[in-house]
Structures are given as C-alpha cells and as structure tokens.
C-alpha positions in Angstrom: 1.8 -10.1 15.9 -1.7 -7.7 15.2 -0.7 -4.3 14.4 -2.5 -0.9 14.3 -1.4 0.8 10.8 -4.1 3.2 9.2 -3.8 5.2 6.4 -0.3 4.5 5.8 2.0 5.8 2.8 4.4 3.2 3.0 7.1 3.7 0.6 5.3 5.3 -2.2 2.3 3.1 -1.5 -0.6 5.2 -0.8 -4.0 2.9 -0.8 -4.0 -0.5 -1.4 -1.7 -2.4 -3.9 -3.1 -4.3 -6.7 -2.8 -8.2 -6.8 0.1 -7.6 -9.4 2.0 -6.2 -7.3 1.6 -8.6 -4.3 1.1 -11.9 -5.8 4.5 -14.1 -5.5 5.6 -16.3 -8.1 4.4 -19.3 -6.4 0.8 -18.4 -6.9 1.8 -19.8 -10.8 -0.5 -22.7 -11.5 -2.4 -21.9 -8.3 -5.8 -24.4 -7.9 -8.4 -23.5 -5.9 -9.6 -26.8 -5.4 -6.4 -27.8 -3.5 -6.7 -24.7 -1.3 -9.9 -26.5 0.3 -9.3 -27.6 4.0 -8.5 -27.2 7.1 -5.6 -24.1 7.5 -4.3 -22.8 10.8 -3.3 -19.1 11.3 -0.1 -19.3 13.1 0.5 -15.2 12.4 -1.4 -12.4 11.6 -0.9 -8.4 11.2 -4.6 -7.6 11.7 -5.7 -4.4 14.1 -9.0 -5.9 14.2 -8.1 -9.2 15.4 -7.1 -9.5 19.3 -3.7 -10.8 20.0 -4.7 -13.0 22.5 -6.6 -15.4 20.0 -5.3 -18.8 19.9 -6.4 -22.0 18.1 -7.4 -19.9 15.3 -8.7 -22.7 12.2 -10.0 -21.9 8.6 -12.0 -24.3 7.4 -12.7 -23.9 3.5 -15.2 -25.3 1.2 -16.3 -24.5 -2.3 -19.4 -24.5 -3.8 -20.2 -27.1 -6.3 -19.4 -24.4 -8.8 -16.2 -23.3 -7.5 -17.4 -19.9 -8.1 -17.7 -19.4 -4.0 -16.5 -20.7 -0.8 -17.3 -20.8 3.0 -15.0 -19.8 5.3 -15.7 -21.6 9.0 -13.5 -18.9 10.9 -12.8 -20.5 14.2 -10.8 -19.1 17.3 -10.6 -19.0 21.0 -9.5 -16.1 23.5 -8.0 -14.8 25.2 -5.7 -17.7 26.5 -6.4 -18.6 30.2 -2.9 -18.4 31.6 -2.1 -15.0 29.9 -5.3 -13.4 30.5 -6.7 -15.2 33.5 -9.1 -12.2 34.4 -10.8 -11.5 30.9 -10.6 -15.4 30.0 -14.0 -16.1 32.3 -15.9 -13.3 30.7 -14.9 -13.6 27.1 -17.4 -15.2 24.6 -14.8 -16.8 22.9 -13.4 -18.3 25.8 -14.2 -21.6 25.0 -14.5 -21.4 20.7 -16.4 -19.2 18.4 -17.1 -19.9 15.0 -17.8 -17.0 12.5 -18.8 -17.8 9.1 -17.0 -15.8 5.8 -18.2 -15.8 2.7 -15.9 -15.7 -0.8 -16.6 -15.1 -4.3 -13.7 -15.8 -6.5 -13.1 -13.9 -9.6 -15.6 -15.5 -12.2 -13.1 -14.9 -15.1 -10.4 -16.7 -13.4 -11.6 -18.7 -10.2 -7.7 -20.0 -9.8 -6.2 -16.3 -10.1 -6.1 -16.1 -5.6 -8.4 -12.7 -5.7 -11.8 -13.4 -4.1 -14.4 -11.0 -2.5 -14.8 -12.2 1.0 -17.6 -10.6 3.3 -17.8 -11.5 7.0 -18.2 -9.3 10.2 -20.7 -6.9 8.5 -18.1 -5.6 5.3 -16.9 -7.2 2.4 -13.0 -6.8 1.5 -10.8 -7.9 -1.1 -8.7 -11.2 -0.1 -5.7 -11.9 -1.9 -3.9 -15.2 -1.3 -0.5 -14.4 -2.4 1.8 -17.2 -1.6 1.4 -20.9 -1.4 4.3 -23.5 -0.6 3.5 -27.0 -1.9 4.4 -30.1 0.2 4.1 -33.8 -1.1 1.5 -34.8 -3.9 1.5 -30.7 -5.0 -0.3 -30.5 -1.5 -0.7 -26.5 -0.3 1.3 -26.8 3.2 1.5 -22.9 3.6 -0.2 -20.0 2.2 -0.2 -16.0 2.7 -3.1 -13.9 2.7 -3.3 -10.3 2.0 -6.4 -8.0 2.6 -6.3 -4.2 1.9 -9.3 -1.9 2.0 -9.0 1.8 1.2 -11.8 4.6 0.8 -11.0 7.9 -1.1 -7.4 6.8 -2.0 -6.2 6.1 1.3 -5.9 2.7 2.8 -8.1 2.0 5.9 -7.4 -1.2 6.6 -4.4 -4.1 5.8 -4.1 -7.1 7.0 -1.7 -10.5 6.5 -2.3 -14.0 7.8 0.1 -16.6 7.6 -1.1 -19.9 7.2 0.0 -23.5 7.7 -1.9 -27.3 7.3 0.0 -27.5 11.1 -1.3 -25.9 14.2 2.4 -25.1 15.0 5.1 -23.9 13.4 8.8 -23.9 13.5 10.6 -20.2 14.3 12.8 -21.1 10.6 9.6 -21.7 8.9 7.9 -18.9 10.3 10.7 -16.7 9.4 10.9 -17.9 5.7 7.0 -17.0 5.5 8.1 -13.4 7.0 10.5 -12.9 4.2 8.5 -14.2 1.6 5.9 -11.7 3.0 8.3 -9.1 2.8 9.3 -9.7 -0.9 
C-alpha cells in the first residue's frame, strides 16, 4: 500500500495541512500515556518504505517527564515467499530495529503532535485518530507525517496501527474511511 506522491497539489492543499485540518474528533481527551506499548503496522502509505516489509512493530515508551518518547521500530523484509531471490541478501531479512526519537509538544503533550527524528531527518508526526477498546485502551491509531520545503510537499506518509498483528478487511476499511475523512 505504499505509493509515490511527491509535491502534489491535492484538491487545493499545497504543502502540508495543519494538525487541526487532519485531526479527527476521536482525539478529544487524548492521553499519550495510553499510547505507550506495542503497535503493529497493518498498512501504510509511505514511498520511503519498501512494500515488501512485514512484521512491522512500533514499541513506544515515554520518558519519565512524558515530554519525549522512544520508538523501537522493528521490521522484516522482503518476505521469503514473495521475493525469494532478494530475501537471502536483505539486511533486514531476519529483522532489524531502528530507533526513532519523538519530542512531544511541550505546551500540550497530549495534543497528538510530535517532532520525530530518525533515519537522518526530523519530521512532524501527527496522531490523528485513535479508537478505544475495553477500559479506554487505545486499540487502533492513525498517524500522519508530512514534510514541505518552500511551500511544496516533498513527503507524506500515513500509518495504520493496531494492537493486533492482523486486522480484518472490515476493520482496515473502516480505518481507511476515517483517514479519508
């Protein structure tokens, strides 16, 4: 589900939207402490990621002051059955972990807005939607990343996360509908 979308003018949006333009009503009362823990990347739109990656996880842990987080980003790829010739030569065939460092908005750490650094770049990462399960635990989340230079969008990414390694097609379709909104 990755795709290439560089410097697009999407329906009058040139550059990156503000958080307020993409934030969903489910973010009311967001609690970053409930966001900690393991997330599974069930789908993504991000041309910087290989489409053949799988078993992608994000293990998010807040620092004591709740102003920063460490994201242990783990993945494997390409899939041995889907890409048998490149699998045995891949540096991430048996798994790899990359660390991303998030800095939460110091004025409002529960806003869902952070600056994340990793892979040699710092980028805004917006948590735009969360869905709660029993006890108010966050069970699904949508993250949106966008970078612009000179008013032109040079990167956009969207990540569909859940606490489960797999999602039914109905649940994933519902996440896509919320992202489209």
